[in-house]
N, CA, C and O atoms as CSV, one atom per row, in Angstrom:
chain,resi,resn,atom,element,x,y,z
A,1,MET,N,N,0.728,-1.125,-0.094
A,1,MET,CA,C,0.085,0.000,-0.113
A,1,MET,C,C,0.892,1.016,-0.067
A,1,MET,O,O,0.510,2.002,-0.697
A,2,ASN,N,N,2.161,1.112,0.628
A,2,ASN,CA,C,2.917,2.370,0.817
A,2,ASN,C,C,3.491,2.640,-0.601
A,2,ASN,O,O,3.677,3.812,-0.929
A,3,THR,N,N,3.800,1.573,-1.514
A,3,THR,CA,C,4.481,1.674,-2.507
A,3,THR,C,C,3.541,2.292,-3.600
A,3,THR,O,O,3.933,3.182,-4.354
A,4,ILE,N,N,2.006,1.653,-3.648
A,4,ILE,CA,C,1.020,2.419,-4.333
A,4,ILE,C,C,0.943,4.067,-4.121
A,4,ILE,O,O,0.868,4.955,-4.970
A,5,GLY,N,N,0.990,4.141,-2.707
A,5,GLY,CA,C,0.665,5.701,-2.425
A,5,GLY,C,C,1.924,6.432,-3.051
A,5,GLY,O,O,1.804,7.428,-3.765
A,6,PHE,N,N,2.986,5.929,-2.766
A,6,PHE,CA,C,4.686,6.767,-3.159
A,6,PHE,C,C,4.207,7.034,-4.737
A,6,PHE,O,O,4.219,8.187,-5.168
A,7,CYS,N,N,3.767,5.873,-5.615
A,7,CYS,CA,C,3.515,6.041,-7.038
A,7,CYS,C,C,2.474,6.980,-7.364
A,7,CYS,O,O,2.639,7.705,-8.345
A,8,ASN,N,N,1.430,7.066,-6.682
A,8,ASN,CA,C,0.327,7.846,-6.922
A,8,ASN,C,C,0.943,9.442,-6.518
A,8,ASN,O,O,0.540,10.421,-7.146
A,9,SER,N,N,1.761,9.548,-5.618
A,9,SER,CA,C,2.288,10.873,-5.018
A,9,SER,C,C,3.021,11.295,-6.349
A,9,SER,O,O,2.663,12.205,-7.097
A,10,LEU,N,N,4.264,10.356,-6.530
A,10,LEU,CA,C,4.941,10.925,-7.744
A,10,LEU,C,C,4.332,11.194,-8.969
A,10,LEU,O,O,4.678,12.125,-9.696
A,11,ASN,N,N,3.328,10.314,-9.249
A,11,ASN,CA,C,2.326,10.660,-10.504
A,11,ASN,C,C,1.864,12.079,-10.354
A,11,ASN,O,O,1.908,12.759,-11.380
A,12,ASP,N,N,1.442,12.629,-9.284
A,12,ASP,CA,C,0.712,13.850,-9.091
A,12,ASP,C,C,1.686,14.861,-9.106
A,12,ASP,O,O,1.400,16.003,-9.464
A,13,LEU,N,N,2.814,14.534,-8.746
A,13,LEU,CA,C,3.900,15.652,-8.847
A,13,LEU,C,C,4.417,15.794,-10.199
A,13,LEU,O,O,4.689,16.904,-10.655
A,14,LEU,N,N,4.544,14.865,-10.769
A,14,LEU,CA,C,5.064,14.836,-12.389
A,14,LEU,C,C,3.862,15.622,-13.018
A,14,LEU,O,O,4.099,16.610,-13.713
A,15,ALA,N,N,2.729,15.254,-12.816
A,15,ALA,CA,C,1.445,16.031,-13.734
A,15,ALA,C,C,1.578,17.565,-13.060
A,15,ALA,O,O,1.531,18.495,-13.865
A,16,SER,N,N,1.720,17.848,-11.820
A,16,SER,CA,C,1.873,19.434,-11.430
A,16,SER,C,C,2.930,20.260,-12.483
A,16,SER,O,O,2.732,21.396,-12.912
A,17,TYR,N,N,3.987,19.482,-12.759
A,17,TYR,CA,C,4.864,20.165,-13.645
A,17,TYR,C,C,4.872,19.702,-15.127
A,17,TYR,O,O,5.846,19.764,-15.876
A,18,HIS,N,N,3.429,19.146,-15.489
A,18,HIS,CA,C,3.167,18.852,-16.688
A,18,HIS,C,C,4.140,17.901,-17.509
A,18,HIS,O,O,4.446,18.026,-18.694
A,19,THR,N,N,4.549,16.944,-16.635
A,19,THR,CA,C,5.606,16.131,-17.072
A,19,THR,C,C,5.175,14.753,-17.147
A,19,THR,O,O,4.501,14.497,-16.148
A,20,LYS,N,N,5.297,13.671,-17.992
A,20,LYS,CA,C,5.104,12.363,-17.829
A,20,LYS,C,C,6.175,11.287,-18.169
A,20,LYS,O,O,7.237,11.559,-18.728
A,21,ILE,N,N,5.876,10.296,-17.860
A,21,ILE,CA,C,6.793,9.014,-18.409
A,21,ILE,C,C,6.343,8.366,-19.454
A,21,ILE,O,O,7.131,8.189,-20.383
A,22,ILE,N,N,5.250,7.959,-19.538
A,22,ILE,CA,C,4.835,7.258,-20.630
A,22,ILE,C,C,3.475,7.931,-21.377
A,22,ILE,O,O,3.360,8.447,-22.489
A,23,ASP,N,N,2.337,7.672,-20.120
A,23,ASP,CA,C,1.210,8.348,-20.616
A,23,ASP,C,C,0.586,9.352,-19.568
A,23,ASP,O,O,-0.458,9.970,-19.774
A,24,GLY,N,N,1.248,9.430,-18.571
A,24,GLY,CA,C,0.803,10.418,-17.527
A,24,GLY,C,C,-0.623,9.650,-16.603
A,24,GLY,O,O,-1.316,10.297,-15.819
A,25,GLY,N,N,-0.746,8.779,-16.788
A,25,GLY,CA,C,-1.816,7.841,-16.097
A,25,GLY,C,C,-1.324,6.914,-15.302
A,25,GLY,O,O,-0.427,7.076,-14.475
A,26,VAL,N,N,-2.211,5.412,-15.672
A,26,VAL,CA,C,-1.906,4.144,-15.036
A,26,VAL,C,C,-0.347,3.615,-15.227
A,26,VAL,O,O,0.421,3.166,-14.376
A,27,ASN,N,N,-0.161,3.814,-16.573
A,27,ASN,CA,C,1.155,3.182,-16.833
A,27,ASN,C,C,2.449,3.782,-16.266
A,27,ASN,O,O,3.501,3.159,-16.121
A,28,ASP,N,N,2.223,5.157,-15.946
A,28,ASP,CA,C,3.458,5.718,-15.143
A,28,ASP,C,C,3.327,4.842,-13.897
A,28,ASP,O,O,4.261,4.130,-13.527
A,29,ILE,N,N,2.168,4.903,-13.259
A,29,ILE,CA,C,2.204,4.581,-12.040
A,29,ILE,C,C,2.799,3.038,-11.894
A,29,ILE,O,O,3.601,2.684,-11.031
A,30,ARG,N,N,2.317,2.333,-12.768
A,30,ARG,CA,C,2.788,0.844,-12.968
A,30,ARG,C,C,4.335,0.999,-12.960
A,30,ARG,O,O,4.989,0.608,-11.994
A,31,LEU,N,N,4.865,1.525,-13.959
A,31,LEU,CA,C,6.350,1.550,-14.365
A,31,LEU,C,C,7.197,2.133,-12.850
A,31,LEU,O,O,8.172,1.487,-12.465
A,32,VAL,N,N,6.881,2.992,-12.306
A,32,VAL,CA,C,7.464,3.562,-11.177
A,32,VAL,C,C,7.116,2.510,-9.950
A,32,VAL,O,O,7.902,2.334,-9.019
A,33,GLY,N,N,6.072,1.954,-10.041
A,33,GLY,CA,C,5.965,0.786,-8.984
A,33,GLY,C,C,6.859,-0.228,-9.426
A,33,GLY,O,O,7.582,-0.527,-8.476
A,34,VAL,N,N,7.101,-0.808,-10.313
A,34,VAL,CA,C,8.057,-1.976,-10.571
A,34,VAL,C,C,9.386,-1.762,-10.370
A,34,VAL,O,O,10.173,-2.654,-10.052
A,35,ILE,N,N,9.741,-0.344,-10.581
A,35,ILE,CA,C,11.269,-0.015,-10.214
A,35,ILE,C,C,11.431,0.333,-8.838
A,35,ILE,O,O,12.562,0.372,-8.353
A,36,ALA,N,N,10.299,0.619,-8.083
A,36,ALA,CA,C,10.498,0.816,-6.716
A,36,ALA,C,C,10.427,-0.334,-5.948
A,36,ALA,O,O,11.031,-0.440,-4.881
A,37,ILE,N,N,9.614,-1.342,-6.497
A,37,ILE,CA,C,9.738,-2.779,-5.787
A,37,ILE,C,C,11.009,-3.408,-6.041
A,37,ILE,O,O,11.544,-3.979,-5.091
A,38,PHE,N,N,11.646,-3.400,-7.287
A,38,PHE,CA,C,12.715,-4.080,-7.646
A,38,PHE,C,C,13.837,-3.261,-6.964
A,38,PHE,O,O,14.706,-4.000,-6.502
A,39,ILE,N,N,14.017,-2.206,-6.811
A,39,ILE,CA,C,15.058,-1.570,-5.861
A,39,ILE,C,C,14.928,-2.263,-4.338
A,39,ILE,O,O,15.856,-2.924,-3.872
A,40,MET,N,N,13.869,-2.073,-3.729
A,40,MET,CA,C,13.346,-2.707,-2.534
A,40,MET,C,C,13.981,-4.081,-2.203
A,40,MET,O,O,14.713,-4.283,-1.235
A,41,VAL,N,N,13.574,-5.094,-3.219
A,41,VAL,CA,C,14.030,-6.229,-3.124
A,41,VAL,C,C,15.682,-6.413,-3.123
A,41,VAL,O,O,16.287,-7.181,-2.376
A,42,ILE,N,N,16.261,-5.570,-4.091
A,42,ILE,CA,C,17.657,-5.657,-4.082
A,42,ILE,C,C,18.278,-5.268,-2.631
A,42,ILE,O,O,19.160,-5.957,-2.118
A,43,ILE,N,N,17.789,-4.204,-2.067
A,43,ILE,CA,C,18.293,-3.525,-0.793
A,43,ILE,C,C,17.823,-4.948,0.180
A,43,ILE,O,O,18.703,-5.423,0.897
A,44,CYS,N,N,16.762,-5.448,0.185
A,44,CYS,CA,C,16.397,-6.467,1.188
A,44,CYS,C,C,17.510,-7.639,1.056
A,44,CYS,O,O,18.007,-8.145,2.062
A,45,SER,N,N,17.858,-8.025,-0.238
A,45,SER,CA,C,18.524,-9.320,-0.392
A,45,SER,C,C,20.068,-8.982,-0.141
A,45,SER,O,O,20.797,-9.928,0.160
A,46,PHE,N,N,20.592,-7.763,-0.237
A,46,PHE,CA,C,21.991,-7.347,0.396
A,46,PHE,C,C,21.859,-7.270,1.893
A,46,PHE,O,O,22.830,-7.647,2.548
A,47,GLY,N,N,20.813,-6.844,2.511
A,47,GLY,CA,C,20.618,-6.788,3.843
A,47,GLY,C,C,20.766,-8.155,4.392
A,47,GLY,O,O,21.665,-8.307,5.220
A,48,MET,N,N,20.035,-9.182,4.071
A,48,MET,CA,C,19.932,-10.475,4.405
A,48,MET,C,C,21.318,-11.177,4.196
A,48,MET,O,O,21.746,-11.951,5.052
A,49,ASP,N,N,21.989,-10.908,3.089
A,49,ASP,CA,C,23.363,-11.486,2.916
A,49,ASP,C,C,24.389,-10.701,3.934
A,49,ASP,O,O,25.303,-11.415,4.345
A,50,TRP,N,N,24.381,-9.506,4.348
A,50,TRP,CA,C,25.242,-8.835,5.123
A,50,TRP,C,C,24.671,-9.419,6.625
A,50,TRP,O,O,25.483,-9.779,7.477
A,51,GLU,N,N,23.665,-9.460,6.795
A,51,GLU,CA,C,22.941,-9.858,8.286
A,51,GLU,C,C,23.709,-11.499,8.529
A,51,GLU,O,O,24.151,-11.882,9.612
A,52,SER,N,N,23.724,-12.261,7.308
A,52,SER,CA,C,23.892,-13.627,7.409
A,52,SER,C,C,25.499,-13.578,7.864
A,52,SER,O,O,25.809,-14.504,8.614
A,53,LYS,N,N,26.520,-12.685,7.544
A,53,LYS,CA,C,27.648,-12.804,7.698
A,53,LYS,C,C,28.250,-12.217,8.887
A,53,LYS,O,O,29.400,-12.523,9.203
A,54,VAL,N,N,27.446,-11.262,9.682
A,54,VAL,CA,C,27.902,-10.552,10.803
A,54,VAL,C,C,27.907,-11.465,11.922
A,54,VAL,O,O,26.933,-12.187,12.134
A,55,ARG,N,N,28.939,-11.484,12.656
A,55,ARG,CA,C,28.941,-12.261,13.780
A,55,ARG,C,C,28.016,-11.655,15.108
A,55,ARG,O,O,27.539,-10.529,15.248
A,56,ALA,N,N,27.961,-12.715,15.918
A,56,ALA,CA,C,27.089,-12.322,17.140
A,56,ALA,C,C,27.968,-11.374,18.038
A,56,ALA,O,O,29.182,-11.356,17.836
A,57,PRO,N,N,27.394,-10.559,19.056
A,57,PRO,CA,C,28.328,-9.568,19.887
A,57,PRO,C,C,28.963,-10.446,20.677
A,57,PRO,O,O,28.436,-11.557,20.745
A,58,PRO,N,N,30.063,-10.246,21.369
A,58,PRO,CA,C,30.817,-11.003,22.168
A,58,PRO,C,C,30.156,-11.183,23.273
A,58,PRO,O,O,29.510,-10.239,23.728
A,59,GLY,N,N,30.184,-12.732,24.093
A,59,GLY,CA,C,29.489,-12.815,25.175
A,59,GLY,C,C,28.288,-13.579,24.714
A,59,GLY,O,O,27.999,-14.554,25.408
A,60,ILE,N,N,27.567,-13.337,23.724
A,60,ILE,CA,C,26.174,-13.924,23.248
A,60,ILE,C,C,26.369,-14.948,22.368
A,60,ILE,O,O,26.995,-14.701,21.337
A,61,LYS,N,N,25.912,-16.165,22.593
A,61,LYS,CA,C,26.085,-17.359,21.926
A,61,LYS,C,C,24.951,-17.323,20.891
A,61,LYS,O,O,23.762,-17.238,21.197
A,62,PRO,N,N,25.461,-17.402,19.549
A,62,PRO,CA,C,24.597,-17.543,18.308
A,62,PRO,C,C,23.393,-18.822,18.668
A,62,PRO,O,O,23.706,-19.742,19.424
A,63,ALA,N,N,22.433,-18.769,18.226
A,63,ALA,CA,C,21.753,-19.991,18.278
A,63,ALA,C,C,21.811,-20.720,16.869
A,63,ALA,O,O,21.866,-20.238,15.737
A,64,THR,N,N,21.779,-22.214,17.363
A,64,THR,CA,C,22.274,-23.104,16.415
A,64,THR,C,C,20.917,-23.774,15.873
A,64,THR,O,O,20.963,-24.637,14.997
């Protein structure tokens, strides 16, 4: 829901400057949504990779 709201807000912002990406409507929202979700997936995958490599703080035994 937050991604859809972001896409709608960005589309409204572009419309206020008389700018459009594709058609100034639903297809712009879809394109921005796909790009935003793709970026979020990349961030999450790098975050999980980093988290799996980080050691537990000293004195705390990691769960096995």
